All heavy atoms as an XYZ file, in Angstrom:
988
protein
N     125.698     97.528    103.121
C     126.888     97.154    103.886
C     126.433     96.328    105.087
O     125.570     96.740    105.851
C     127.610     98.433    104.330
C     128.872     98.150    105.110
S     129.712     99.630    105.693
C     130.487    100.213    104.227
N     127.031     95.165    105.251
C     126.651     94.290    106.354
C     127.249     94.789    107.672
O     128.131     95.643    107.693
C     127.103     92.853    106.082
O     128.501     92.773    106.194
N     126.773     94.247    108.752
C     127.239     94.636    110.093
C     128.729     94.325    110.260
O     129.460     95.112    110.855
C     126.400     93.907    111.152
C     126.822     94.152    112.568
C     126.359     95.529    113.020
N     126.719     95.708    114.399
C     127.166     96.825    114.908
N     127.278     97.894    114.163
N     127.471     96.917    116.163
N     129.199     93.180    109.756
C     130.611     92.809    109.884
C     131.500     93.763    109.109
O     132.560     94.154    109.594
C     130.818     91.371    109.399
C     130.229     90.340    110.317
C     130.422     88.926    109.787
O     131.153     88.763    108.793
O     129.836     88.005    110.371
N     131.081     94.148    107.893
C     131.873     95.100    107.114
C     131.939     96.447    107.814
O     132.962     97.113    107.804
C     131.276     95.260    105.722
C     131.432     94.043    104.835
C     130.693     94.195    103.524
O     130.103     95.280    103.292
O     130.694     93.239    102.731
N     130.833     96.855    108.422
C     130.790     98.119    109.134
C     131.718     98.077    110.352
O     132.397     99.049    110.635
C     129.352     98.421    109.567
C     129.188     99.813    110.119
C     127.727    100.088    110.457
O     126.910     99.165    110.551
N     127.404    101.353    110.638
N     131.767     96.943    111.072
C     132.639     96.820    112.234
C     134.102     96.890    111.831
O     134.920     97.462    112.533
C     132.373     95.502    112.974
C     131.065     95.526    113.747
O     130.554     96.641    113.983
O     130.553     94.443    114.093
N     134.465     96.297    110.697
C     135.852     96.325    110.242
C     136.248     97.746    109.879
O     137.350     98.194    110.184
C     136.056     95.362    109.043
C     137.423     95.556    108.427
C     135.869     93.926    109.496
N     135.357     98.479    109.211
C     135.665     99.857    108.827
C     135.684    100.790    110.023
O     136.309    101.843    109.975
C     134.638    100.361    107.810
C     134.763     99.635    106.480
O     135.856     99.093    106.222
O     133.773     99.606    105.715
N     135.004    100.434    111.094
C     134.873    101.299    112.261
C     135.792    100.827    113.386
O     135.372    100.608    114.502
C     133.414    101.293    112.741
C     133.156    102.390    113.747
O     133.865    103.407    113.705
O     132.229    102.226    114.573
N     137.084    100.652    113.071
C     138.024    100.192    114.088
C     139.116    101.224    114.286
O     139.427    101.996    113.390
C     138.635     98.844    113.687
O     139.363     98.989    112.491
N     139.681    101.205    115.464
C     140.749    102.142    115.803
C     142.065    101.677    115.181
O     142.255    100.487    114.942
C     140.893    102.224    117.319
N     142.989    102.614    114.930
C     144.293    102.199    114.396
C     144.998    101.270    115.380
O     145.043    101.527    116.567
C     145.062    103.518    114.261
C     144.030    104.581    114.291
C     142.872    104.043    115.064
N     145.546    100.182    114.871
C     146.239     99.228    115.716
C     145.337     98.193    116.339
O     145.809     97.252    116.953
N     144.025     98.336    116.183
C     143.095     97.361    116.751
C     143.141     96.094    115.901
O     143.050     96.142    114.681
C     141.680     97.922    116.768
C     140.684     97.005    117.426
C     139.301     97.622    117.486
O     139.184     98.852    117.372
O     138.342     96.863    117.617
N     143.291     94.977    116.559
C     143.417     93.711    115.840
C     142.171     92.882    116.045
O     141.666     92.753    117.146
C     144.635     92.944    116.348
C     144.829     91.628    115.656
C     145.982     90.850    116.246
O     146.606     91.328    117.185
O     146.226     89.744    115.772
N     141.679     92.324    114.964
C     140.564     91.396    115.046
C     141.149     90.000    115.041
O     141.792     89.592    114.076
C     139.600     91.595    113.879
C     138.980     92.953    113.880
N     137.994     93.300    114.762
C     139.241     94.064    113.147
C     137.644     94.565    114.558
N     138.401     95.047    113.580
N     140.938     89.264    116.117
C     141.526     87.935    116.246
C     140.755     86.977    115.358
O     139.537     86.867    115.442
C     141.490     87.466    117.719
C     142.054     86.062    117.826
C     142.264     88.423    118.582
N     141.487     86.303    114.504
C     140.909     85.313    113.620
C     140.976     83.952    114.318
O     142.031     83.540    114.775
C     141.693     85.285    112.308
C     141.085     84.366    111.280
O     140.124     83.648    111.561
N     141.639     84.381    110.084
N     139.875     83.270    114.384
C     139.836     81.981    115.089
C     140.679     80.926    114.398
O     141.013     79.914    114.993
C     138.405     81.500    115.214
N     141.075     81.157    113.142
C     141.874     80.175    112.404
C     143.374     80.382    112.604
O     144.166     79.575    112.156
C     141.523     80.221    110.917
C     140.073     79.936    110.661
N     139.509     78.703    110.900
C     139.062     80.729    110.230
C     138.222     78.738    110.601
N     137.925     79.962    110.198
N     143.773     81.478    113.245
C     145.186     81.706    113.533
C     145.596     80.829    114.714
O     144.769     80.462    115.543
C     145.425     83.175    113.888
C     145.185     84.127    112.735
C     145.361     85.576    113.156
O     145.780     85.821    114.294
O     145.065     86.450    112.341
N     146.905     80.500    114.819
C     147.347     79.661    115.947
C     147.051     80.300    117.299
O     146.805     79.602    118.273
C     148.851     79.525    115.728
C     149.093     79.896    114.323
C     147.976     80.786    113.892
N     147.092     81.636    117.384
C     146.873     82.306    118.660
C     145.446     82.825    118.794
O     145.159     83.617    119.664
C     147.858     83.464    118.813
N     144.538     82.409    117.925
C     143.185     82.935    117.957
C     142.181     81.948    118.521
O     142.354     80.739    118.450
N     141.126     82.477    119.094
C     140.037     81.652    119.590
C     140.369     80.918    120.876
O     141.427     81.100    121.473
N     139.450     80.087    121.309
C     139.597     79.332    122.554
C     140.775     78.372    122.450
O     141.539     78.194    123.406
C     138.293     78.572    122.885
C     138.480     77.681    124.094
C     137.158     79.548    123.116
N     140.968     77.774    121.285
C     142.084     76.841    121.093
C     143.424     77.561    121.321
O     144.325     77.008    121.946
C     142.040     76.254    119.700
C     143.185     75.292    119.443
C     143.281     74.920    118.000
N     142.517     73.710    117.741
C     142.298     73.248    116.534
N     142.726     73.905    115.486
N     141.629     72.124    116.376
N     143.534     78.784    120.860
C     144.757     79.562    121.067
C     144.996     79.865    122.533
O     146.132     79.791    123.016
N     143.920     80.231    123.247
C     144.064     80.505    124.678
C     144.474     79.253    125.443
O     145.297     79.300    126.350
C     142.770     81.079    125.257
C     142.524     82.508    124.866
C     141.441     82.863    124.080
C     143.386     83.520    125.290
C     141.209     84.172    123.717
C     143.164     84.842    124.932
C     142.076     85.162    124.140
O     141.867     86.452    123.786
N     143.879     78.111    125.080
C     144.239     76.860    125.754
C     145.672     76.449    125.437
O     146.396     75.972    126.317
C     143.260     75.754    125.368
C     141.850     75.914    125.919
C     140.940     74.816    125.375
C     141.865     75.908    127.438
N     146.108     76.658    124.187
C     147.490     76.371    123.823
C     148.446     77.289    124.598
O     149.461     76.837    125.129
C     147.690     76.539    122.314
C     149.093     76.293    121.782
C     149.535     74.868    122.070
C     149.141     76.581    120.290
N     148.099     78.561    124.696
C     148.914     79.505    125.472
C     148.972     79.127    126.942
O     150.035     79.188    127.568
N     147.845     78.716    127.503
C     147.809     78.289    128.900
C     148.685     77.064    129.107
O     149.446     76.989    130.082
C     146.368     77.986    129.323
C     146.192     77.465    130.746
C     146.604     78.518    131.759
C     144.754     77.037    130.969
N     148.604     76.108    128.177
C     149.437     74.912    128.286
C     150.927     75.246    128.208
O     151.732     74.737    128.999
N     151.301     76.103    127.251
C     152.709     76.493    127.127
C     153.193     77.264    128.348
O     154.304     77.044    128.834
C     152.913     77.324    125.860
C     152.825     76.567    124.537
C     152.853     77.538    123.366
C     153.946     75.558    124.426
N     152.363     78.171    128.851
C     152.742     78.939    130.034
C     152.907     78.031    131.247
O     153.855     78.184    132.029
C     151.692     80.024    130.321
N     152.012     77.071    131.403
C     152.115     76.120    132.506
C     153.367     75.265    132.369
O     154.087     75.031    133.351
C     150.863     75.227    132.553
O     149.705     76.067    132.658
C     150.904     74.274    133.726
N     153.651     74.815    131.166
C     154.844     74.006    130.915
C     156.123     74.797    131.216
O     157.045     74.280    131.856
C     154.845     73.526    129.465
C     156.008     72.653    129.048
C     155.897     71.287    129.742
C     156.014     72.471    127.546
N     156.175     76.049    130.795
C     157.358     76.874    131.062
C     157.514     77.168    132.557
O     158.635     77.214    133.074
C     157.288     78.177    130.263
C     157.500     78.017    128.759
C     157.120     79.295    128.027
C     158.935     77.627    128.466
N     156.406     77.368    133.263
C     156.470     77.584    134.705
C     156.984     76.339    135.408
O     157.866     76.414    136.278
C     155.083     77.975    135.256
O     154.645     79.169    134.604
C     155.133     78.204    136.751
N     156.452     75.188    135.032
C     156.912     73.931    135.630
C     158.387     73.691    135.309
O     159.151     73.222    136.166
C     156.064     72.767    135.127
N     158.805     74.028    134.096
C     160.207     73.846    133.709
C     161.127     74.738    134.537
O     162.223     74.317    134.933
C     160.383     74.146    132.218
N     160.698     75.966    134.841
C     161.551     76.844    135.649
C     161.672     76.328    137.084
O     162.750     76.405    137.677
C     161.030     78.285    135.625
O     159.759     78.361    136.206
N     160.603     75.780    137.633
C     160.707     75.177    138.970
C     161.610     73.950    138.928
O     162.423     73.728    139.818
C     159.317     74.791    139.501
C     158.590     75.937    140.137
C     157.550     76.553    139.463
C     158.946     76.397    141.390
C     156.874     77.612    140.037
C     158.280     77.459    141.971
C     157.243     78.071    141.292
N     161.471     73.137    137.874
C     162.285     71.939    137.727
C     163.766     72.299    137.635
O     164.598     71.652    138.248
C     161.839     71.151    136.499
C     162.669     69.934    136.260
C     162.551     68.722    136.886
C     163.762     69.815    135.365
N     163.497     67.862    136.415
C     164.263     68.512    135.475
C     164.365     70.685    134.470
C     165.339     68.060    134.725
C     165.440     70.236    133.720
C     165.915     68.933    133.860
N     164.086     73.347    136.870
C     165.480     73.779    136.722
C     166.056     74.181    138.077
O     167.212     73.898    138.392
C     165.585     74.941    135.708
C     166.912     75.661    135.805
C     165.375     74.426    134.302
N     165.247     74.815    138.904
C     165.717     75.235    140.225
C     165.895     74.090    141.202
O     166.734     74.157    142.104
N     165.111     73.041    141.055
C     165.144     71.942    142.021
C     166.041     70.776    141.637
O     166.459     70.002    142.482
C     163.736     71.393    142.237
C     162.868     72.288    143.065
C     163.275     73.202    143.984
C     161.450     72.338    143.052
N     162.189     73.830    144.532
C     161.042     73.309    143.972
C     160.476     71.657    142.341
C     159.730     73.620    144.211
C     159.158     71.973    142.588
C     158.793     72.942    143.519
N     166.314     70.618    140.362
C     167.054     69.432    139.920
C     168.561     69.636    140.027
O     169.041     70.767    140.051
C     166.679     69.058    138.467
O     167.285     67.818    138.160
C     167.160     70.099    137.496
N     169.262     68.523    140.087
C     170.725     68.562    140.065
C     171.257     68.259    138.670
O     172.465     68.170    138.479
C     171.298     67.545    141.062
C     171.011     67.948    142.501
O     170.903     69.154    142.754
O     170.901     67.049    143.348
N     170.392     68.085    137.700
C     170.807     67.771    136.342
C     171.338     68.996    135.587
O     172.009     68.856    134.586
C     169.651     67.150    135.561
C     169.155     65.798    136.075
C     167.946     65.339    135.291
C     170.274     64.768    135.994
N     170.996     70.189    136.076
C     171.470     71.425    135.443
C     172.655     71.942    136.245
O     172.614     71.999    137.479
C     170.345     72.485    135.400
C     170.828     73.776    134.791
C     169.145     71.949    134.632
N     173.717     72.312    135.540
C     174.922     72.841    136.174
C     174.553     74.076    136.993
O     173.922     75.007    136.493
C     175.928     73.155    135.071
C     177.263     73.600    135.508
C     178.040     73.044    136.468
C     178.004     74.694    134.985
N     179.220     73.710    136.586
C     179.229     74.738    135.681
C     177.755     75.634    133.997
C     180.199     75.693    135.427
C     178.718     76.586    133.730
C     179.928     76.612    134.444
N     174.873     74.100    138.275
C     174.432     75.143    139.210
C     174.699     76.576    138.735
O     173.819     77.413    138.833
C     175.064     74.929    140.585
C     174.391     73.856    141.372
C     173.025     74.321    141.838
N     172.121     73.186    141.846
C     170.813     73.266    141.701
N     170.227     74.398    141.543
N     170.074     72.199    141.696
N     175.889     76.895    138.206
C     176.083     78.276    137.731
C     175.199     78.647    136.532
O     174.993     79.827    136.261
C     177.558     78.322    137.340
C     178.198     77.251    138.152
C     177.164     76.171    138.277
N     174.653     77.662    135.835
C     173.812     77.941    134.669
C     172.336     78.086    135.027
O     171.531     78.449    134.168
C     173.982     76.845    133.633
N     171.970     77.828    136.262
C     170.551     77.886    136.663
C     169.956     79.278    136.467
O     168.874     79.405    135.884
C     170.368     77.370    138.114
C     168.982     77.682    138.640
C     170.631     75.875    138.167
N     170.598     80.374    136.919
C     169.998     81.696    136.686
C     169.797     82.006    135.200
O     168.767     82.564    134.819
C     170.995     82.673    137.313
C     171.728     81.869    138.322
C     171.802     80.480    137.761
N     170.754     81.616    134.367
C     170.617     81.851    132.933
C     169.447     81.053    132.369
O     168.660     81.569    131.565
C     171.918     81.466    132.200
O     172.992     82.208    132.767
C     171.824     81.744    130.726
N     169.303     79.802    132.788
C     168.195     78.976    132.312
C     166.852     79.559    132.742
O     165.897     79.573    131.958
C     168.350     77.550    132.832
N     166.778     80.064    133.960
C     165.525     80.648    134.441
C     165.195     81.930    133.675
O     164.038     82.182    133.332
C     165.582     80.883    135.964
C     165.561     79.520    136.669
C     164.436     81.760    136.439
C     165.726     79.585    138.161
N     166.214     82.733    133.360
C     165.982     83.950    132.567
C     165.486     83.581    131.168
O     164.559     84.206    130.645
C     167.257     84.818    132.509
C     167.152     85.892    131.451
C     167.538     85.439    133.865
N     166.078     82.574    130.556
C     165.642     82.140    129.221
C     164.195     81.654    129.270
O     163.376     82.004    128.403
C     166.584     81.045    128.674
C     165.994     80.358    127.459
C     167.941     81.637    128.353
N     163.848     80.884    130.280
C     162.465     80.416    130.419
C     161.501     81.576    130.681
O     160.365     81.568    130.200
C     162.371     79.366    131.526
C     163.023     78.016    131.198
C     163.134     77.156    132.462
C     162.251     77.294    130.120
N     161.950     82.589    131.426
C     161.104     83.761    131.691
C     160.855     84.555    130.409
O     159.732     85.017    130.164
C     161.755     84.648    132.746
N     161.874     84.706    129.582
C     161.697     85.419    128.309
C     160.747     84.636    127.402
O     159.882     85.221    126.739
C     163.069     85.660    127.633
C     162.909     86.150    126.215
C     163.889     86.650    128.448
N     160.888     83.321    127.383
C     159.962     82.491    126.601
C     158.535     82.640    127.140
O     157.578     82.725    126.359
C     160.401     81.037    126.641
N     158.401     82.698    128.447
C     157.084     82.890    129.076
C     156.475     84.229    128.642
O     155.287     84.316    128.323
C     157.246     82.828    130.589
C     155.995     83.014    131.384
C     155.310     81.723    131.681
O     154.468     81.321    130.901
N     155.632     81.092    132.776
N     157.301     85.283    128.618
C     156.805     86.590    128.170
C     156.359     86.524    126.720
O     155.336     87.114    126.353
C     157.873     87.666    128.363
C     158.076     88.060    129.801
S     159.182     89.448    129.992
C     160.769     88.643    129.857
N     157.123     85.821    125.897
C     156.733     85.671    124.494
C     155.402     84.960    124.342
O     154.557     85.359    123.536
N     155.187     83.912    125.110
C     153.909     83.193    125.073
C     152.770     84.116    125.463
O     151.722     84.149    124.802
C     153.956     81.941    125.990
C     152.566     81.370    126.215
C     154.874     80.889    125.400
N     152.952     84.887    126.508
C     151.889     85.800    126.954
C     151.606     86.874    125.914
O     150.443     87.222    125.671
C     152.256     86.433    128.294
C     152.100     85.499    129.445
N     150.938     85.390    130.157
C     152.962     84.617    129.981
C     151.086     84.473    131.104
N     152.307     83.993    131.015
N     152.666     87.418    125.306
C     152.471     88.465    124.300
C     151.719     87.945    123.085
O     150.836     88.617    122.554
C     153.823     89.039    123.865
C     154.547     89.889    124.902
C     155.945     90.231    124.415
C     153.770     91.151    125.203
N     152.047     86.752    122.626
C     151.435     86.233    121.407
C     150.060     85.637    121.664
O     149.094     85.955    120.970
C     152.365     85.184    120.746
C     151.666     84.476    119.609
C     153.638     85.852    120.265
N     149.933     84.789    122.681
C     148.690     84.048    122.864
C     147.630     84.792    123.663
O     146.438     84.535    123.476
C     148.976     82.688    123.516
C     149.654     81.727    122.589
C     151.022     81.583    122.593
C     148.905     80.982    121.696
C     151.647     80.700    121.736
C     149.516     80.093    120.830
C     150.899     79.960    120.841
N     148.025     85.678    124.559
C     147.033     86.361    125.386
C     146.845     87.825    125.014
O     145.735     88.336    125.032
C     147.389     86.226    126.870
C     147.473     84.798    127.327
C     148.633     84.279    127.842
C     146.382     83.959    127.217
C     148.720     82.962    128.244
C     146.444     82.631    127.613
C     147.618     82.134    128.132
N     147.931     88.524    124.667
C     147.817     89.926    124.281
C     147.726     90.108    122.775
O     147.510     91.214    122.294
C     149.017     90.716    124.832
C     149.115     90.728    126.355
C     150.387     91.441    126.794
C     147.900     91.389    126.966
N     147.932     89.034    122.014
C     147.820     89.024    120.553
C     148.711     90.076    119.902
O     148.314     90.724    118.944
C     146.368     89.207    120.108
C     145.455     88.198    120.704
N     145.455     86.881    120.308
C     144.536     88.299    121.699
C     144.550     86.216    121.015
N     143.989     87.044    121.871
N     149.916     90.247    120.435
C     150.866     91.175    119.841
C     151.709     90.396    118.842
O     152.459     89.496    119.202
C     151.743     91.839    120.907
C     150.857     92.734    121.762
C     152.881     92.624    120.280
C     151.576     93.501    122.816
N     151.537     90.756    117.591
C     152.289     90.120    116.514
C     152.971     91.214    115.698
O     152.855     92.395    116.013
C     151.351     89.300    115.599
O     150.397     90.187    115.017
C     150.651     88.208    116.368
N     153.669     90.835    114.655
C     154.344     91.823    113.825
C     153.547     92.147    112.568
O     154.093     92.668    111.605
C     155.744     91.309    113.422
O     155.587     90.050    112.776
C     156.647     91.174    114.627
N     152.267     91.843    112.583
C     151.415     92.132    111.432
C     151.286     93.627    111.186
O     151.518     94.452    112.081
N     150.895     94.023    109.962
C     150.808     95.450    109.633
C     149.750     96.193    110.456
O     149.885     97.384    110.691
C     150.449     95.456    108.144
C     149.919     94.101    107.848
C     150.547     93.170    108.833
N     148.722     95.501    110.906
C     147.683     96.151    111.694
C     148.058     96.235    113.175
O     147.314     96.772    113.974
C     146.347     95.423    111.541
C     146.421     93.971    111.943
O     147.549     93.440    112.005
O     145.368     93.370    112.187
N     149.212     95.740    113.549
C     149.617     95.687    114.948
C     150.862     96.533    115.217
O     151.490     96.387    116.250
C     149.878     94.226    115.321
C     149.408     93.906    116.711
O     148.990     94.792    117.435
N     149.487     92.652    117.079
N     151.207     97.411    114.299
C     152.431     98.198    114.407
C     152.438     99.070    115.659
O     153.453     99.164    116.350
C     152.609     99.076    113.151
O     152.570     98.226    112.019
C     153.916     99.816    113.188
N     151.326     99.702    115.974
C     151.265    100.580    117.152
C     151.528     99.806    118.435
O     152.207    100.296    119.340
C     149.910    101.279    117.240
C     149.725    102.309    116.156
O     150.698    102.782    115.569
N     148.488    102.646    115.873
N     150.995     98.594    118.529
C     151.205     97.790    119.730
C     152.665     97.385    119.877
O     153.208     97.394    120.978
C     150.326     96.535    119.698
C     148.863     96.866    119.853
O     148.505     97.939    120.311
N     148.016     95.949    119.454
N     153.310     97.029    118.781
C     154.716     96.631    118.827
C     155.583     97.826    119.215
O     156.508     97.700    120.026
C     155.158     96.018    117.471
C     156.643     95.764    117.453
C     154.389     94.730    117.210
N     155.294     98.996    118.662
C     156.061    100.211    119.006
C     155.857    100.561    120.470
O     156.808    100.909    121.175
C     155.667    101.376    118.079
C     156.172    101.089    116.658
C     156.220    102.694    118.589
C     155.680    102.069    115.620
N     154.632    100.476    120.968
C     154.363    100.772    122.376
C     155.076     99.778    123.285
O     155.633    100.164    124.325
C     152.858    100.742    122.642
N     155.101     98.517    122.904
C     155.799     97.504    123.693
C     157.305     97.783    123.709
O     157.941     97.721    124.766
C     155.526     96.114    123.127
C     156.249     94.966    123.809
C     155.747     94.800    125.240
C     156.069     93.692    123.028
N     157.880     98.092    122.561
C     159.315     98.393    122.488
C     159.653     99.625    123.324
O     160.676     99.655    124.030
C     159.734     98.601    121.040
N     158.816    100.640    123.292
C     159.046    101.838    124.092
C     158.964    101.516    125.587
O     159.781    101.995    126.379
C     158.027    102.926    123.728
C     158.236    104.211    124.467
C     159.326    105.017    124.181
C     157.350    104.608    125.450
C     159.523    106.195    124.859
C     157.543    105.780    126.139
C     158.638    106.589    125.837
N     158.009    100.695    125.971
C     157.888    100.293    127.377
C     159.108     99.516    127.847
O     159.620     99.740    128.944
N     159.610     98.608    127.010
C     160.815     97.850    127.354
C     162.004     98.786    127.483
O     162.818     98.661    128.407
C     161.076     96.746    126.304
C     162.454     96.132    126.462
C     160.000     95.671    126.400
N     162.123     99.764    126.584
C     163.205    100.744    126.653
C     163.159    101.532    127.962
O     164.186    101.699    128.629
C     163.139    101.695    125.456
C     164.135    102.855    125.486
C     165.550    102.336    125.291
C     163.783    103.891    124.443
N     161.995    101.982    128.360
C     161.858    102.765    129.594
C     162.227    101.904    130.804
O     162.954    102.354    131.702
C     160.416    103.312    129.734
C     160.123    104.309    128.623
C     160.201    103.947    131.094
C     161.035    105.520    128.582
N     161.762    100.666    130.845
C     162.091     99.780    131.970
C     163.593     99.532    132.028
O     164.204     99.593    133.111
C     161.307     98.452    131.866
C     161.843     97.415    132.830
C     159.830     98.695    132.121
N     164.226     99.284    130.878
C     165.676     99.084    130.854
C     166.425    100.327    131.322
O     167.400    100.231    132.078
C     166.140     98.693    129.454
C     165.876     97.261    129.045
C     166.266     97.042    127.584
C     166.624     96.290    129.929
N     165.990    101.504    130.892
C     166.639    102.743    131.331
C     166.524    102.935    132.839
O     167.489    103.327    133.503
C     166.042    103.946    130.598
C     166.445    104.115    129.148
C     165.674    105.269    128.510
C     167.939    104.347    129.025
N     165.356    102.661    133.393
C     165.158    102.822    134.840
C     166.013    101.822    135.612
O     166.696    102.174    136.576
C     163.660    102.672    135.196
C     163.464    102.539    136.693
C     162.873    103.853    134.661
N     166.009    100.561    135.185
C     166.770     99.528    135.903
C     168.271     99.779    135.785
O     168.988     99.807    136.793
C     166.397     98.117    135.383
C     167.355     97.071    135.909
C     164.971     97.779    135.777
N     168.762     99.985    134.573
C     170.196    100.211    134.385
C     170.648    101.527    135.020
O     171.732    101.589    135.607
C     170.548    100.175    132.900
C     170.348     98.826    132.215
C     170.629     98.927    130.722
C     171.216     97.755    132.852
N     169.830    102.560    134.922
C     170.167    103.828    135.579
C     170.217    103.698    137.089
O     171.105    104.255    137.743
N     169.299    102.944    137.658
C     169.299    102.735    139.105
C     170.529    101.953    139.553
O     171.157    102.291    140.560
C     168.040    101.989    139.539
O     166.890    102.738    139.242
N     170.878    100.924    138.791
C     172.081    100.148    139.131
C     173.319    101.031    139.036
O     174.187    100.993    139.913
C     172.194     98.917    138.206
C     171.094     97.915    138.546
C     173.570     98.264    138.315
C     170.980     96.780    137.560
N     173.413    101.842    137.995
C     174.570    102.725    137.823
C     174.663    103.729    138.971
O     175.728    103.942    139.541
C     174.476    103.445    136.474
C     175.662    104.298    136.177
C     176.873    103.886    135.737
C     175.742    105.719    136.317
N     177.702    104.963    135.584
C     177.043    106.100    135.936
C     174.845    106.697    136.723
C     177.462    107.417    135.948
C     175.257    108.011    136.728
C     176.553    108.351    136.354
N     173.541    104.340    139.327
C     173.535    105.328    140.417
C     173.918    104.669    141.732
O     174.734    105.194    142.490
C     172.156    106.015    140.515
C     171.970    106.956    139.328
C     172.010    106.763    141.832
C     170.574    107.523    139.210
N     173.338    103.510    142.034
C     173.666    102.834    143.298
C     175.130    102.430    143.355
O     175.770    102.541    144.404
C     172.768    101.616    143.498
C     171.338    101.987    143.828
S     170.309    100.581    144.256
C     170.174     99.743    142.703
N     175.688    101.990    142.240
C     177.095    101.594    142.224
C     178.000    102.795    142.455
O     178.990    102.706    143.182
C     177.433    100.924    140.895
N     177.667    103.932    141.868
C     178.520    105.108    142.024
C     178.326    105.782    143.375
O     179.264    106.353    143.918
C     178.290    106.080    140.875
C     178.960    105.642    139.615
N     178.423    104.685    138.789
C     180.148    105.993    139.081
C     179.247    104.471    137.777
N     180.299    105.251    137.924
N     177.127    105.741    143.935
C     176.929    106.290    145.284
C     177.686    105.462    146.302
O     178.307    106.004    147.215
C     175.439    106.321    145.640
C     174.625    107.440    145.040
C     173.163    107.271    145.414
C     175.131    108.786    145.498
N     177.631    104.156    146.146
C     178.337    103.266    147.056
C     179.843    103.510    146.976
O     180.527    103.571    147.991
C     178.011    101.809    146.715
C     178.518    100.852    147.768
O     178.690    101.221    148.919
N     178.751     99.627    147.357
N     180.365    103.703    145.782
C     181.791    103.952    145.596
C     182.190    105.301    146.204
O     183.223    105.422    146.832
C     182.138    103.932    144.102
C     183.571    104.235    143.829
N     184.573    103.354    144.165
C     184.168    105.317    143.278
C     185.734    103.892    143.820
N     185.511    105.073    143.275
N     181.344    106.303    146.046
C     181.648    107.627    146.584
C     181.534    107.700    148.095
O     182.129    108.573    148.722
N     180.803    106.806    148.708
C     180.595    106.865    150.153
C     181.645    106.078    150.919
O     181.739    106.198    152.124
C     179.206    106.312    150.492
C     178.099    106.997    149.765
S     177.020    108.085    150.657
C     176.862    107.511    152.250
N     182.413    105.267    150.249
C     183.413    104.472    150.946
C     184.671    105.299    151.170
O     185.272    105.818    150.245
C     183.771    103.228    150.128
C     182.640    102.256    150.029
C     183.020    101.073    149.154
O     184.058    101.074    148.513
N     182.164    100.066    149.131
N     185.062    105.421    152.438
C     186.289    106.124    152.785
C     187.193    105.175    153.563
O     186.711    104.360    154.337
C     185.982    107.329    153.667
C     185.348    108.483    152.944
S     185.377    109.945    153.951
C     183.745    109.908    154.611
N     188.454    105.340    153.326
C     189.418    104.550    154.064
C     189.608    105.104    155.464
O     189.137    106.205    155.793
N     190.323    104.388    156.318
C     190.534    104.845    157.688
C     191.284    106.179    157.757
O     190.984    107.016    158.603
C     191.354    103.729    158.337
C     191.256    102.554    157.428
C     190.857    103.064    156.100
N     192.249    106.391    156.864
C     192.994    107.650    156.874
C     192.102    108.827    156.517
O     192.175    109.885    157.153
C     194.171    107.580    155.896
C     195.198    106.537    156.321
O     195.290    106.264    157.535
O     195.881    106.004    155.428
N     191.262    108.640    155.498
C     190.343    109.712    155.104
C     189.348    110.007    156.213
O     189.000    111.152    156.463
C     189.580    109.313    153.842
C     190.439    109.192    152.598
C     189.604    108.707    151.424
O     188.760    109.467    150.941
O     189.807    107.550    151.023
N     188.904    108.978    156.907
C     187.944    109.164    157.979
C     188.544    109.949    159.140
O     187.918    110.821    159.732
C     187.444    107.790    158.475
C     186.082    107.824    159.088
S     185.561    106.176    159.514
C     184.667    105.742    158.056
N     189.807    109.678    159.441
C     190.492    110.400    160.511
C     190.681    111.855    160.153
O     190.575    112.742    161.002
C     191.856    109.740    160.814
C     191.733    108.367    161.465
S     190.774    108.379    162.985
C     191.918    109.131    164.092
N     190.963    112.147    158.870
C     191.136    113.531    158.442
C     189.822    114.294    158.555
O     189.823    115.462    158.926
C     191.637    113.576    156.997
C     193.091    113.159    156.866
C     193.534    113.133    155.410
O     192.732    113.350    154.510
N     194.814    112.863    155.202
N     188.720    113.653    158.259
C     187.412    114.320    158.341
C     186.975    114.524    159.792
O     186.201    115.435    160.065
C     186.347    113.510    157.597
C     186.464    113.638    156.107
N     185.825    114.615    155.419
C     187.157    112.910    155.199
C     186.097    114.499    154.139
N     186.908    113.455    153.970
N     187.457    113.707    160.695
C     187.072    113.843    162.103
C     187.832    114.951    162.792
O     187.399    115.479    163.785
C     187.284    112.500    162.830
C     186.318    111.419    162.346
S     186.566    109.865    163.159
C     185.887    110.216    164.762
N     189.000    115.353    162.290
C     189.804    116.416    162.919
C     189.274    117.751    162.694
O     188.672    118.373    162.157
C     191.248    116.345    162.427
C     191.930    115.126    162.931
C     193.342    115.137    162.476
N     193.918    113.830    162.788
C     195.074    113.438    162.393
N     195.817    114.214    161.657
N     195.535    112.279    162.730
């Protein structure tokens, strides 16, 4: 058994071996990812500074560019794909996104309801002062 065969057999579940011939593999993949990430960053600054984009649509455009940026980072730098050997990484990523969404949405819900419960009208305030 050669050293390479032994390394393939001696891998952890979910561990991915990056193939240099894949679009996201090797130095070429990292450089392509860097170029795309730089382009998306420049595009988000451009969207914020230009008058060519309708002003109410700017936040939506920036969010779309940010999601694209996350996709570039996941594929080209973290090598998270939907391949059969990458199932654990995809599940862990989905669970992390779920937890972040629960924390953010739960915090917004709590703050909105606390703010609503703390607002009293002048009549209610006078009754509490007596």
